[in-house]
C-alpha positions as CSV (number, residue, x, y, z in Angstrom):
1,X,6.7,-75.5,52.7
2,X,8.8,-75.8,49.5
3,X,5.4,-75.9,47.2
4,X,4.1,-72.7,49.0
5,X,7.5,-70.8,48.3
6,X,7.6,-72.1,44.8
7,X,3.7,-70.9,44.3
8,X,4.7,-67.3,45.6
9,X,7.7,-67.2,43.2
10,X,5.5,-68.0,40.5
11,X,2.7,-65.3,41.3
12,X,5.5,-62.8,41.4
13,X,7.0,-63.6,38.2
14,X,3.6,-63.7,36.4
15,X,2.7,-60.2,38.0
16,X,5.9,-58.7,36.8
17,X,5.7,-60.3,33.5
18,X,2.2,-58.8,33.0
19,X,3.2,-55.2,34.0
20,X,6.2,-55.3,31.5
21,X,3.6,-56.3,28.7
22,X,1.2,-53.6,29.7
23,X,3.9,-51.0,29.7
24,X,5.1,-52.3,26.4
25,X,1.8,-52.2,24.9
26,X,1.3,-48.7,26.0
27,X,4.8,-47.4,24.7
28,X,4.2,-48.9,21.3
29,X,0.7,-47.4,21.2
30,X,2.3,-43.9,22.2
31,X,4.7,-44.2,19.4
32,X,2.2,-45.4,16.8
33,X,0.3,-42.3,17.6
34,X,3.2,-39.7,17.5
35,X,4.0,-39.7,21.4
36,X,0.4,-38.3,21.8
37,X,-2.3,-40.8,23.4
38,X,-5.4,-41.2,21.2
39,X,-7.7,-38.3,21.6
40,X,-11.5,-38.3,21.2
41,X,-13.0,-36.3,18.6
42,X,-13.0,-32.5,19.3
43,X,-15.3,-29.8,18.1
44,X,-14.4,-26.4,16.8
45,X,-15.9,-23.3,15.6
46,X,-15.3,-22.7,11.7
47,X,-15.2,-18.7,12.3
48,X,-12.6,-19.2,15.5
49,X,-10.7,-22.4,14.8
50,X,-8.6,-21.9,17.9
51,X,-11.7,-22.4,20.2
52,X,-12.4,-26.0,20.8
53,X,-14.5,-28.2,22.9
54,X,-14.7,-32.0,23.8
55,X,-18.7,-32.0,23.2
56,X,-20.9,-30.3,20.8
57,X,-22.5,-26.9,21.5
58,X,-22.3,-23.3,20.3
59,X,-19.4,-20.9,19.8
60,X,-19.4,-18.4,22.9
61,X,-17.6,-15.7,20.5
62,X,-20.0,-15.8,17.5
63,X,-22.7,-18.3,18.6
64,X,-21.9,-20.5,15.5
65,X,-22.7,-24.3,15.9
66,X,-19.4,-26.0,16.5
67,X,-18.2,-28.6,13.8
68,X,-16.9,-32.1,14.6
69,X,-13.2,-32.5,13.7
70,X,-12.2,-36.0,12.5
71,X,-9.1,-37.6,13.9
72,X,-7.5,-37.3,10.5
73,X,-7.9,-33.8,10.0
74,X,-5.3,-31.5,10.6
75,X,-4.9,-29.4,13.9
76,X,-5.7,-25.8,13.2
77,X,-2.4,-23.7,12.3
78,X,-1.8,-20.9,15.4
79,X,-2.8,-17.5,14.0
80,X,0.7,-15.7,12.8
81,X,2.8,-18.4,12.7
82,X,3.7,-21.2,9.7
83,X,4.7,-24.7,10.5
84,X,6.6,-26.2,7.6
85,X,9.2,-28.8,7.0
86,X,12.6,-27.5,6.2
87,X,15.3,-30.1,4.8
88,X,18.7,-30.2,6.9
89,X,20.7,-30.0,3.6
90,X,19.7,-29.1,0.0
91,X,19.7,-32.1,-2.6
92,X,20.1,-35.0,0.0
93,X,17.2,-37.1,0.9
94,X,17.2,-36.6,4.5
95,X,13.9,-36.7,6.5
96,X,13.0,-32.9,7.1
97,X,12.7,-31.7,10.7
98,X,9.8,-29.7,11.7
99,X,10.3,-25.8,12.3
100,X,8.3,-23.0,13.3
101,X,8.1,-19.4,11.8
102,X,6.4,-16.4,12.6
103,X,5.2,-14.4,9.7
104,X,7.9,-11.5,10.6
105,X,10.6,-14.2,10.5
106,X,9.1,-15.4,7.1
107,X,9.1,-11.8,5.3
108,X,12.5,-10.9,6.7
109,X,14.2,-13.7,4.8
110,X,16.8,-12.6,2.2
111,X,17.0,-13.8,-1.2
112,X,18.6,-17.2,-1.7
113,X,17.8,-18.3,2.0
114,X,15.6,-21.1,2.2
115,X,12.7,-20.3,4.4
116,X,10.0,-22.8,2.9
117,X,10.3,-25.9,0.5
118,X,7.8,-27.9,-1.1
119,X,7.4,-30.5,-4.4
120,X,5.7,-29.2,-7.3
121,X,5.4,-30.2,-10.9
122,X,8.7,-29.0,-11.7
123,X,10.6,-30.4,-9.0
124,X,11.6,-29.0,-5.5
125,X,11.0,-25.3,-5.2
126,X,13.1,-23.2,-2.9
127,X,11.6,-19.9,-2.5
128,X,12.6,-16.8,0.0
129,X,9.3,-15.7,1.4
130,X,8.1,-12.0,0.6
131,X,5.1,-10.3,2.1
132,X,3.0,-10.8,-0.8
133,X,3.4,-14.3,-1.4
134,X,3.2,-15.0,2.5
135,X,0.1,-13.5,2.0
136,X,-1.1,-15.1,-0.9
137,X,0.1,-18.6,0.2
138,X,1.4,-19.5,-3.4
139,X,5.0,-20.5,-5.0
140,X,6.1,-17.8,-7.1
141,X,7.8,-20.6,-9.6
142,X,4.6,-22.9,-10.1
143,X,1.8,-21.0,-8.5
144,X,0.7,-24.1,-6.3
145,X,-0.7,-23.7,-2.8
146,X,1.9,-23.7,-0.1
147,X,-0.4,-24.5,2.6
148,X,0.8,-21.3,4.5
149,X,-1.7,-19.7,6.7
150,X,-1.3,-16.0,7.4
151,X,-3.6,-14.0,9.5
152,X,-3.8,-10.6,8.4
153,X,-4.4,-7.9,11.3
154,X,-8.0,-7.0,11.2
155,X,-8.7,-3.2,11.5
156,X,-9.8,-2.1,14.9
157,X,-13.8,-2.8,15.3
158,X,-13.9,-5.0,12.2
159,X,-14.4,-9.0,12.1
160,X,-14.7,-11.3,9.3
161,X,-17.8,-11.7,7.6
162,X,-19.0,-15.3,6.0
163,X,-22.2,-15.2,3.8
164,X,-23.8,-17.9,1.8
165,X,-23.8,-17.9,-2.0
166,X,-27.5,-17.2,-2.0
167,X,-27.1,-14.4,0.5
168,X,-24.2,-13.0,-1.6
169,X,-26.3,-13.1,-4.8
170,X,-29.4,-11.4,-3.0
171,X,-27.6,-8.5,-2.0
172,X,-26.1,-8.0,-5.2
173,X,-22.2,-8.2,-4.1
174,X,-19.8,-7.7,-7.1
175,X,-16.1,-8.3,-6.9
176,X,-13.0,-7.1,-8.8
177,X,-9.3,-8.1,-9.0
178,X,-6.3,-6.4,-7.5
179,X,-3.8,-6.0,-10.6
180,X,-0.8,-4.0,-11.9
181,X,-1.8,-1.1,-14.5
182,X,-0.2,1.3,-16.5
183,X,-1.4,4.6,-14.7
184,X,-1.7,8.2,-15.9
185,X,-2.8,10.8,-13.6
186,X,-4.3,14.0,-15.3
187,X,-4.1,17.2,-13.7
188,X,-6.6,19.8,-14.7
189,X,-6.6,23.3,-13.6
190,X,-7.8,26.8,-14.6
191,X,-5.0,29.2,-15.3
192,X,-4.2,32.8,-16.6
193,X,-2.3,34.6,-18.7
194,X,0.3,36.5,-16.7
195,X,0.1,40.5,-16.5
196,X,2.6,40.8,-13.7
197,X,3.8,44.4,-13.1
198,X,5.5,43.5,-9.8
199,X,7.5,40.9,-11.2
200,X,8.6,43.0,-14.2
201,X,9.7,45.6,-11.6
202,X,11.7,43.2,-9.8
203,X,13.5,42.1,-12.8
204,X,14.5,45.7,-13.5
205,X,15.6,46.1,-9.9
206,X,17.9,42.9,-10.5
207,X,19.5,43.8,-13.6
208,X,20.2,47.4,-12.3
209,X,21.9,46.1,-9.2
210,X,23.8,43.6,-11.2
211,X,25.2,46.7,-13.2
212,X,26.2,48.7,-10.1
213,X,27.8,45.7,-8.7
214,X,30.1,45.0,-11.8
215,X,30.9,48.8,-11.6
216,X,31.6,48.5,-7.8
217,X,34.0,45.9,-8.4
218,X,36.3,48.0,-10.9
219,X,36.4,50.7,-8.0
220,X,38.7,50.3,-5.0
221,X,36.3,50.8,-2.2
222,X,35.2,47.6,-0.3
223,X,32.2,49.1,1.2
224,X,30.7,50.0,-1.8
225,X,31.3,46.8,-3.4
226,X,29.7,44.9,-0.2
227,X,26.7,47.3,-0.4
228,X,26.5,46.6,-4.0
229,X,26.7,42.8,-3.6
230,X,23.6,43.1,-0.8
231,X,21.2,44.8,-3.4
232,X,22.0,41.9,-5.9
233,X,21.3,39.3,-3.1
234,X,18.2,41.1,-1.9
235,X,16.9,41.5,-5.3
236,X,17.4,37.7,-6.4
237,X,15.6,36.8,-3.2
238,X,12.7,38.9,-4.1
239,X,12.6,36.9,-7.4
240,X,12.7,33.7,-5.8
241,X,9.7,34.6,-3.7
242,X,7.8,35.9,-6.6
243,X,8.3,32.2,-8.1
244,X,11.4,32.4,-10.3
245,X,13.8,29.7,-10.5
246,X,17.7,30.3,-10.4
247,X,17.8,29.3,-14.0
248,X,15.1,31.8,-14.9
249,X,16.9,34.5,-12.8
250,X,20.1,33.9,-14.6
251,X,18.4,34.2,-17.9
252,X,17.2,37.7,-16.9
253,X,20.7,38.6,-15.8
254,X,22.0,37.7,-19.2
255,X,19.1,39.2,-21.2
256,X,19.6,42.6,-19.5
257,X,16.2,43.7,-19.6
258,X,13.0,42.6,-18.1
259,X,10.5,40.4,-19.8
260,X,8.2,42.5,-21.6
261,X,5.5,39.7,-22.1
262,X,4.5,40.1,-18.3
263,X,2.9,43.4,-19.4
264,X,1.6,42.8,-22.9
265,X,1.6,40.0,-25.6
266,X,2.7,40.2,-29.2
267,X,2.3,38.0,-32.2
268,X,5.2,35.7,-32.7
269,X,6.4,35.9,-29.1
270,X,5.6,34.0,-25.9
271,X,3.5,34.5,-23.0
272,X,3.6,33.2,-19.4
273,X,0.7,31.0,-17.9
274,X,0.3,30.9,-14.2
275,X,-1.6,27.8,-13.3
276,X,-2.3,26.8,-9.7
277,X,-1.7,23.4,-8.6
278,X,-3.5,21.9,-5.4
279,X,-1.2,20.7,-2.4
280,X,-2.0,17.1,-2.7
281,X,-0.8,17.3,-6.5
282,X,2.4,18.9,-5.8
283,X,4.4,15.9,-5.9
284,X,3.1,15.2,-9.5
285,X,4.3,18.4,-11.0
286,X,8.0,19.1,-12.2
287,X,9.9,21.6,-13.8
288,X,10.3,20.6,-17.7
289,X,6.7,19.1,-17.7
290,X,4.9,19.7,-20.8
291,X,1.2,21.3,-20.2
292,X,-1.4,21.6,-22.8
293,X,-3.8,24.5,-22.9
294,X,-7.3,25.2,-24.2
295,X,-8.7,28.6,-24.4
296,X,-12.7,29.3,-24.4
297,X,-12.4,32.1,-26.5
298,X,-10.8,30.0,-29.4
299,X,-12.1,26.3,-29.1
300,X,-10.3,25.3,-32.1
301,X,-6.8,26.6,-30.9
302,X,-4.3,24.3,-29.1
303,X,-1.3,25.6,-27.4
304,X,1.5,23.8,-25.5
305,X,4.1,24.7,-23.1
306,X,6.7,23.8,-20.7
307,X,6.7,24.3,-16.9
308,X,9.7,26.7,-16.4
309,X,9.3,27.1,-12.6
310,X,7.2,26.5,-9.6
311,X,6.7,28.9,-6.5
312,X,8.5,27.7,-3.3
313,X,5.4,29.0,-0.9
314,X,1.8,27.6,-0.8
315,X,-0.7,30.1,-0.8
316,X,-2.5,29.8,2.8
317,X,-6.0,30.5,1.6
318,X,-6.3,28.4,-1.6
319,X,-3.7,25.6,-0.3
320,X,-2.0,25.7,-3.9
321,X,1.3,26.8,-5.6
322,X,1.5,28.4,-8.7
323,X,3.4,26.9,-11.7
324,X,4.7,28.9,-14.2
325,X,4.8,27.9,-17.9
326,X,6.0,29.5,-21.2
327,X,3.5,29.4,-24.2
328,X,4.2,30.3,-27.8
329,X,2.0,32.7,-29.0
330,X,2.4,32.7,-32.9
331,X,-1.0,34.6,-33.7
332,X,-1.0,36.8,-30.7
333,X,-4.5,35.3,-29.5
334,X,-3.2,34.9,-26.1
335,X,-3.9,38.1,-23.9
336,X,-2.9,39.0,-20.4
337,X,-5.5,38.3,-17.9
338,X,-7.1,35.6,-20.0
339,X,-8.4,32.5,-18.3
340,X,-7.3,29.2,-20.0
341,X,-7.9,25.4,-19.2
342,X,-4.6,23.7,-18.6
343,X,-4.2,20.0,-18.7
344,X,-0.9,18.0,-17.3
345,X,-0.4,14.3,-17.6
346,X,1.8,12.4,-15.3
347,X,2.9,8.9,-16.2
348,X,3.0,6.9,-13.2
349,X,4.2,3.8,-14.7
350,X,2.9,0.1,-13.7
351,X,1.3,0.3,-10.2
352,X,-0.7,-1.8,-8.0
353,X,-4.1,-0.5,-8.4
354,X,-7.8,-1.4,-7.1
355,X,-11.1,-0.3,-8.6
356,X,-12.4,2.9,-6.9
357,X,-15.6,1.2,-5.8
358,X,-13.6,-1.3,-3.7
359,X,-12.3,1.3,-1.3
360,X,-14.8,2.1,1.7
361,X,-13.5,5.3,3.1
362,X,-14.7,5.8,6.9
363,X,-13.2,9.1,7.5
364,X,-10.2,8.0,9.5
365,X,-9.1,4.7,7.5
366,X,-9.5,3.2,4.0
367,X,-11.3,-0.2,4.2
368,X,-11.3,-2.9,1.5
369,X,-13.3,-6.3,1.9
370,X,-11.1,-9.1,0.3
371,X,-13.0,-12.3,-0.8
372,X,-11.9,-15.4,0.6
373,X,-12.8,-18.9,0.0
374,X,-15.9,-20.5,1.7
375,X,-18.0,-17.0,1.4
376,X,-15.8,-15.2,3.9
377,X,-14.8,-11.5,3.7
378,X,-12.1,-10.2,5.2
379,X,-11.7,-6.3,6.3
380,X,-8.3,-5.1,5.2
381,X,-7.0,-1.6,6.0
382,X,-5.2,-0.3,2.9
383,X,-3.4,2.9,1.8
384,X,-4.1,4.5,-1.3
385,X,-2.1,6.9,-3.5
386,X,-3.2,8.6,-6.9
387,X,-6.6,8.1,-7.9
388,X,-6.7,7.8,-11.9
389,X,-10.0,7.3,-13.5
390,X,-11.8,4.5,-12.0
391,X,-8.6,3.3,-10.1
392,X,-6.9,3.9,-6.9
393,X,-3.0,3.2,-6.8
394,X,-2.5,0.8,-3.7
395,X,0.4,1.5,-1.5
396,X,-0.1,-1.0,0.8
397,X,-2.5,-3.8,2.1
398,X,-3.2,-5.7,-0.9
399,X,-1.5,-8.0,-3.2
400,X,-1.5,-8.7,-6.8
401,X,-4.3,-11.1,-7.8
402,X,-6.6,-11.2,-4.7
403,X,-10.1,-10.5,-5.2
404,X,-12.2,-7.3,-3.5
405,X,-15.7,-6.5,-3.2
406,X,-16.4,-3.5,-5.6
407,X,-20.4,-3.7,-4.9
408,X,-22.3,-4.0,-1.6
409,X,-19.5,-2.9,0.5
410,X,-22.1,-0.9,2.8
411,X,-23.6,-3.9,3.9
412,X,-20.6,-6.0,4.3
413,X,-19.2,-3.1,6.6
414,X,-22.4,-2.9,8.7
415,X,-22.2,-7.0,9.1
416,X,-18.6,-6.7,9.8
417,X,-18.8,-4.0,12.7
418,X,-21.8,-6.2,14.2
419,X,-19.4,-9.4,14.1
420,X,-16.6,-7.6,15.9
421,X,-19.1,-6.0,18.7
422,X,-20.5,-9.5,19.4
423,X,-16.9,-10.9,19.6
424,X,-16.2,-8.4,21.8
425,X,-19.1,-9.1,24.0
426,X,-18.3,-12.7,23.8
427,X,-14.9,-12.1,25.0
428,X,-15.9,-10.1,27.9
429,X,-18.3,-12.9,29.1
430,X,-15.5,-15.4,28.7
431,X,-12.8,-13.4,30.8
432,X,-15.7,-12.6,33.3
């Protein structure tokens, strides 16, 4: 009996020891692989990295061949998220802890807050993420790649396009750079030398009303004073509607007589220029701006003046307002009702600009195709401002240093729409 019991005990001991060894080996294996069991190589779509498979085949979204991902390759970063290492304390050699940020969290960081850290040639750069740097993924201090992946929201009905270098060259795609430039907007319009009897009469009425009010103030009848004050107010409102500013109205009162240049011109005097400004150019025109004038009858003569007032009401027919400028008329060449060419230049300063050819207007939105690495062209909806020469001011949607397509937009636009349509169909089949 004793030998049998001893054999049984030894058998149980061996079984327990074997189990512990197996468990210990599995734990060590998991620890070495980062708490994940060793996975077989996966296949993923180059255009849609979020789609993976454990066997080769085609992407159900775009029908591209799946590419094998080696074990040492990095897992695709989730769209709209950034995974980075953030130190526990600045200046200490502590092991960074992994954190995850959405793009919104990154761009809302205030200056001085640590939202990203990386080693560069100059040392350790601590930066606060801005929309521009988040989009470019470059350090503002040293310009090195941060490894940040930010997915832009594609315009509705558009998809990314990938073209080989041979196809890009064959269809004649050209690119340009998004950069900051000193922009000046030139406004050209056809004006006329004023002949305005109505305004002349309105100025006369204001002067008479002002004199009557002064006399009424000397009297002792309140009703007369009140009525005279209303006449002055009515005449002032009429002049405002005719386009005179408060300062010009005060000048009429001080002069004590209406401006005769509204009826005829004299050598050595001044004349009024009436110049229509289209509605979309109204924000660019200000009182005090210098305006240059050319007269077809005297091409060798140049005239210059300053804008004194701008009409408060837009013409419902022409969708324009009237700017009034005073011009010197030393030789009396300028006559009432004479047509002239007026030029006004507005300096906008340094603005972000893109070549005019890069903007593809669809009627509902403005699309620009951004050239990315590996032949990828990304559609981007942009907001443009002033157009000056061959450039558009960019209000939003692009960052300085990006490369945009300036020739071949139509072909890429067609391909992008087709790609989006196929993707929509693929997703429909997938959900079905």
